[in-house]
C-alpha positions, 0 to 999 in steps of 0.5 A: 222291145216291149218286154224289156224291163230295166233291172230294179236291183241294179237301179237300187244299187245306183240309188244307194251309190248316189245316196252315199255321196256328200251334199246335194247328190247324197240327198237326191240319192236318199230320195231315190232310195225312199221312192224305190222302197215305197214303190216296192212295198206297194208292189209286194203288198198291194199289187195284183195285175187284175187290179190295174183296171181299178182306179185306186191302184193305177192312181197310186202307181202314177203317184210312185212313178211321178215321184221317182221321175221327179227325183231322177230329173232333179238328179239329171240337173245335178252339178255332180257329173256322175249323179247327173249321168246316172239319172240321165241314163235311167231317164233315157230308159224310162219306157222300160222301167214299168213293164213289170207292172203292165206285162204278166210274168215280166219280173222287176229284176234280171236276177234270174237271167244273171244266175243263168249266166253265172256258170259261163262267167265262172267257166271263163275265169277257170279255163282262161278261155279267151286271149283278149278283152275283146274276145271275153266281151264277145263270149259274154255277149254271144252267150247272153244273146243265146240265153235270152233267145232261149228264154224267149223261145227264139232261134238264136241263129236267125236272131243273130243273122237278122241283127248282122243284116240290120247292122250291115244295112245301117252302116251301108246307109251311113256310108261308113267303112265296116270295121273288121271286114 
């Protein structure tokens, strides 16, 4: 999805966690945090979407991207498995890291979306609304889908039906028995 944006608040937490590790992982984490801080200082003080057509801001953005990606690649080769795994996961979503620079009204964090889901989380805890972990995951996911569809002005039922149809087609093509069917 072209409008998908990785949440930079979550990335900052990942970088912070890595930076608190001893040795090489900690040094990589500190570099990632510094790159993060520089990127967001640039974004908050100098970024204007209309300026991206000019060479200087685009050049500076490329510099920040390259620096962060270099540190992520370094982390992906780290012998500390959790650090390597985190960096690899981020690199796998690299196309969704920068949309907040390119697409108007795409925020760098999903804090707004998480605030919208917070009442559901509280309600679930207070009402003991599910009987199993699987039921809890279902409720979380279905409400997340509904909130996202609402935000994108998409019909929830149509979206879910299309997703289920695609899932069935994929599983039929794989010749794998459908679970729960």
